[in-house]
C-alpha positions as CSV (number, residue, x, y, z in Angstrom):
1,M,-74.3,31.7,-37.2
2,K,-72.4,28.4,-37.6
3,S,-73.9,25.2,-38.6
4,A,-75.5,23.2,-35.7
5,R,-74.8,19.8,-37.3
6,L,-71.8,19.2,-35.1
7,R,-71.5,21.7,-32.2
8,P,-68.0,21.4,-30.6
9,L,-67.9,21.4,-26.8
10,I,-66.3,24.6,-25.6
11,G,-64.9,24.8,-22.1
12,V,-65.5,28.3,-20.8
13,S,-63.7,29.5,-17.7
14,A,-65.7,30.8,-14.7
15,C,-64.9,33.1,-11.8
16,L,-65.7,32.4,-8.2
17,K,-67.6,35.4,-6.7
18,D,-69.1,36.3,-3.4
19,N,-72.9,36.5,-3.8
20,G,-73.2,39.0,-0.9
21,R,-75.4,36.6,1.0
22,G,-72.9,34.4,2.7
23,G,-72.1,32.2,-0.2
24,F,-70.3,32.1,-3.6
25,V,-71.3,31.7,-7.2
26,H,-69.4,30.4,-10.2
27,S,-69.9,33.2,-12.7
28,V,-69.5,33.6,-16.5
29,G,-70.5,36.7,-18.4
30,D,-73.3,35.9,-20.9
31,K,-71.3,37.6,-23.7
32,Y,-68.8,34.8,-23.6
33,V,-71.5,32.1,-23.5
34,Q,-73.2,33.8,-26.5
35,A,-69.8,34.0,-28.4
36,A,-69.2,30.3,-27.8
37,I,-72.7,29.5,-29.2
38,R,-73.1,32.1,-31.9
39,A,-69.6,33.1,-33.1
40,V,-68.0,29.6,-32.6
41,G,-71.1,27.5,-33.2
42,G,-70.3,25.5,-30.2
43,L,-72.0,24.3,-27.0
44,P,-70.4,26.0,-24.0
45,V,-69.5,23.9,-21.0
46,I,-68.7,26.0,-17.9
47,V,-65.5,25.1,-16.1
48,P,-66.0,26.0,-12.4
49,A,-63.2,27.7,-10.4
50,F,-62.5,24.6,-8.2
51,G,-60.1,26.4,-6.0
52,P,-56.8,25.9,-4.1
53,D,-58.1,22.8,-2.2
54,F,-58.8,21.1,-5.5
55,E,-55.3,22.0,-6.8
56,A,-53.7,20.4,-3.7
57,E,-55.6,17.1,-4.0
58,Q,-54.0,14.1,-5.6
59,G,-55.4,13.2,-9.0
60,V,-56.0,16.7,-10.1
61,I,-53.8,16.4,-13.2
62,E,-55.6,13.2,-14.2
63,A,-59.0,15.0,-13.7
64,L,-57.9,18.0,-15.8
65,D,-56.7,15.7,-18.6
66,R,-60.0,13.8,-18.5
67,L,-61.9,17.1,-18.7
68,L,-59.8,18.2,-21.7
69,D,-60.3,14.8,-23.4
70,H,-64.0,15.7,-23.6
71,V,-63.9,19.3,-24.9
72,D,-63.0,20.6,-28.3
73,G,-61.8,24.0,-27.3
74,V,-61.2,26.3,-24.4
75,L,-62.4,29.9,-24.2
76,L,-60.7,31.8,-21.4
77,T,-62.8,34.8,-20.3
78,G,-62.0,38.3,-19.0
79,S,-62.7,39.3,-15.4
80,P,-62.5,42.3,-13.1
81,S,-60.1,40.2,-11.0
82,N,-56.3,40.0,-11.4
83,V,-54.0,37.0,-11.4
84,E,-52.4,37.0,-7.9
85,P,-48.8,38.2,-8.3
86,H,-47.2,35.4,-6.3
87,H,-47.8,33.2,-9.4
88,Y,-45.2,35.2,-11.3
89,E,-43.0,36.4,-8.4
90,G,-44.5,39.9,-8.6
91,D,-44.7,42.4,-5.8
92,P,-47.8,42.1,-3.5
93,S,-50.9,43.8,-5.0
94,R,-52.2,47.1,-3.6
95,E,-54.9,46.9,-1.0
96,G,-58.3,46.5,-2.6
97,T,-57.1,44.7,-5.7
98,A,-59.6,42.1,-6.8
99,H,-58.3,38.5,-6.9
100,D,-59.7,35.1,-7.6
101,P,-57.4,32.5,-6.1
102,A,-59.9,29.7,-7.0
103,R,-59.8,30.6,-10.6
104,D,-56.0,30.9,-10.6
105,A,-55.7,27.4,-9.0
106,T,-58.0,25.9,-11.7
107,I,-57.1,27.7,-14.9
108,L,-53.3,28.1,-14.7
109,P,-52.7,24.3,-14.7
110,L,-55.6,23.8,-17.2
111,I,-53.9,26.1,-19.6
112,R,-50.6,24.2,-19.6
113,H,-52.4,20.9,-20.2
114,A,-54.7,22.3,-22.9
115,I,-51.8,23.7,-24.9
116,D,-49.7,20.6,-24.5
117,D,-52.6,18.3,-25.3
118,G,-53.5,20.1,-28.5
119,V,-56.8,21.6,-27.3
120,P,-57.6,24.8,-29.3
121,L,-57.4,27.7,-26.9
122,F,-58.7,31.3,-27.3
123,A,-57.8,33.6,-24.4
124,I,-59.4,37.0,-23.8
125,C,-58.1,39.8,-21.4
126,R,-57.6,38.1,-18.0
127,G,-57.4,34.9,-20.0
128,A,-54.4,36.2,-22.0
129,Q,-52.7,37.3,-18.8
130,E,-53.3,33.8,-17.4
131,V,-51.7,32.1,-20.4
132,N,-48.6,34.3,-20.1
133,V,-48.3,33.5,-16.4
134,A,-49.0,29.8,-16.8
135,L,-46.1,29.6,-19.3
136,G,-43.7,31.5,-17.1
137,G,-44.2,35.2,-18.1
138,T,-44.9,38.2,-15.8
139,L,-47.4,41.0,-15.7
140,H,-47.6,44.7,-15.1
141,Q,-50.2,45.1,-12.4
142,L,-51.0,48.7,-13.3
143,V,-50.1,49.4,-17.0
144,H,-51.2,53.0,-16.7
145,E,-48.4,53.6,-14.2
146,V,-45.7,52.3,-16.5
147,P,-43.8,55.2,-18.0
148,G,-44.8,55.8,-21.6
149,R,-47.9,53.6,-21.4
150,R,-51.4,54.9,-22.0
151,D,-54.3,54.3,-19.6
152,H,-55.8,51.1,-20.9
153,R,-58.7,51.1,-18.5
154,S,-62.3,51.6,-19.7
155,P,-65.0,54.0,-18.6
156,K,-67.2,52.4,-15.9
157,T,-70.7,53.4,-17.1
158,G,-73.9,51.4,-17.2
159,D,-73.7,51.3,-21.0
160,A,-71.7,48.4,-22.3
161,D,-71.3,50.0,-25.7
162,I,-69.5,53.0,-24.1
163,N,-67.3,50.8,-22.0
164,Y,-66.4,48.5,-24.9
165,A,-66.1,51.3,-27.5
166,I,-63.0,51.4,-29.8
167,A,-60.1,52.9,-27.8
168,H,-56.8,52.7,-29.7
169,P,-55.0,51.1,-32.6
170,V,-52.9,48.0,-32.5
171,E,-50.2,47.0,-35.0
172,L,-50.1,43.4,-36.1
173,V,-46.8,41.7,-36.6
174,E,-46.2,41.1,-40.3
175,G,-46.5,37.5,-41.3
176,G,-47.9,36.5,-37.9
177,L,-51.0,34.5,-37.2
178,L,-53.2,37.6,-36.6
179,H,-51.9,39.3,-39.8
180,R,-52.7,36.2,-41.8
181,L,-56.1,35.8,-40.3
182,V,-57.1,39.5,-40.5
183,G,-55.3,40.5,-43.7
184,E,-54.4,43.9,-42.2
185,R,-51.5,45.4,-40.4
186,R,-53.4,47.8,-38.2
187,V,-56.8,47.4,-36.5
188,M,-58.7,49.4,-33.9
189,V,-59.6,47.7,-30.6
190,N,-61.4,48.3,-27.3
191,S,-59.5,48.4,-24.1
192,L,-60.7,47.4,-20.6
193,H,-57.7,46.4,-18.5
194,A,-55.3,47.7,-15.8
195,Q,-53.1,44.6,-15.8
196,G,-51.1,43.5,-18.8
197,V,-48.2,41.5,-20.1
198,D,-44.8,42.6,-18.9
199,Q,-42.2,39.9,-19.7
200,L,-43.6,37.6,-22.3
201,A,-43.3,33.9,-21.7
202,A,-40.4,32.3,-23.6
203,R,-42.7,29.9,-25.5
204,A,-44.9,32.8,-26.7
205,R,-44.5,35.1,-29.7
206,I,-45.9,38.7,-30.0
207,E,-48.7,39.1,-32.5
208,A,-49.8,42.7,-31.9
209,L,-48.7,45.8,-30.0
210,A,-50.6,48.8,-28.9
211,D,-49.4,52.2,-30.1
212,D,-47.7,52.7,-26.7
213,G,-45.7,49.4,-27.0
214,Q,-48.0,47.3,-24.7
215,I,-48.4,43.7,-25.9
216,E,-51.9,43.2,-27.1
217,A,-51.8,39.7,-28.6
218,F,-49.5,36.7,-28.6
219,T,-49.5,33.0,-29.8
220,V,-47.6,29.9,-28.7
221,P,-45.8,28.7,-31.9
222,D,-45.0,25.2,-30.5
223,A,-48.6,24.5,-29.5
224,P,-50.0,21.6,-31.4
225,A,-53.3,23.4,-32.0
226,F,-54.7,26.9,-32.4
227,T,-53.7,29.1,-29.5
228,L,-54.3,32.8,-29.5
229,A,-54.3,35.3,-26.6
230,L,-55.8,38.8,-26.9
231,Q,-55.8,41.6,-24.5
232,W,-58.9,43.2,-26.0
233,H,-62.4,41.9,-26.1
234,P,-63.5,40.5,-29.5
235,E,-66.6,38.9,-27.9
236,H,-68.4,42.2,-27.5
237,R,-70.8,42.4,-30.5
238,A,-68.6,39.8,-32.2
239,L,-71.1,39.1,-35.0
240,E,-71.0,42.7,-36.0
241,N,-67.2,43.0,-36.1
242,P,-65.5,41.5,-39.2
243,V,-62.1,41.4,-37.4
244,S,-63.6,39.6,-34.4
245,M,-65.4,37.1,-36.6
246,K,-62.2,36.2,-38.5
247,L,-60.6,35.3,-35.2
248,F,-63.6,33.4,-33.9
249,D,-63.9,31.6,-37.3
250,A,-60.3,30.4,-37.0
251,F,-60.9,29.2,-33.4
252,A,-64.2,27.5,-34.6
253,A,-62.4,25.7,-37.4
254,A,-59.9,24.3,-35.0
255,C,-62.6,23.3,-32.5
256,H,-64.7,21.6,-35.3
257,S,-61.6,19.7,-36.5
258,R,-61.0,18.4,-33.0
259,A,-64.6,17.5,-32.6
260,T,-64.6,15.6,-35.8
261,R,-61.5,13.7,-34.8
262,R,-62.9,12.9,-31.3
263,L,-66.2,11.7,-32.8
264,G,-64.3,9.5,-35.2
265,R,-62.3,7.9,-32.4
266,G,-65.4,7.4,-30.4
267,L,-67.2,5.6,-33.3
268,Q,-64.1,3.5,-33.9
269,A,-63.9,2.5,-30.2
270,A,-67.6,1.6,-30.2
271,A,-67.2,-0.6,-33.2
272,E,-64.2,-2.6,-31.7
């Protein structure tokens, strides 16, 4: 566990879900909250899915920038929902596909501003897909129907350890950020997705590929701060997985660095 002396504030993306009782809830899986606390050593701050109405209002960009001014990192979570294809000029989804337009409307612009403002960003599963779309990339809606690709979906049991079990290898790009952090060229990962990266955004760089050629990780080389997007789920039992901890350690270091700088600016402003 990280030191609690200075806990960076970690913005954690939420989903908007029907509660089945005529209302909605902003939902974040506890495993992401625990990863922010225990693997990063931070204090999670849930970012609600404000929705399309919020996106359309004047002053949204200013509000997002003020939010980002007060966090030290952003953790983008996975979700059963898919990014709506109109965001990347994709074909309409099949009937029954889960979507979350409120999250799309909140997180896609948030990503662009977080990256450009130098806020460390760690994106997982749907979060990685959101980063690619936010920067102009496209997605496969059903990776398992792409010729030559494996079925990347997980079992749907009541046992998380079965659902999040190791599924396949990924090859890390030599000399890339992941390779430098992990120190290996090949690692085994879990797999729980139907959607995945198709055309990678021009600003992004591939960091890892699955054995079937599917993009499993990428970075944004021109981002001012740590930016890493993973298709797999390092948050599951993160403290027990050395590879996952190396990634969270790197994110934590970037968040702690930003927190220290922010605290210093705040003390300087208070003294003036």
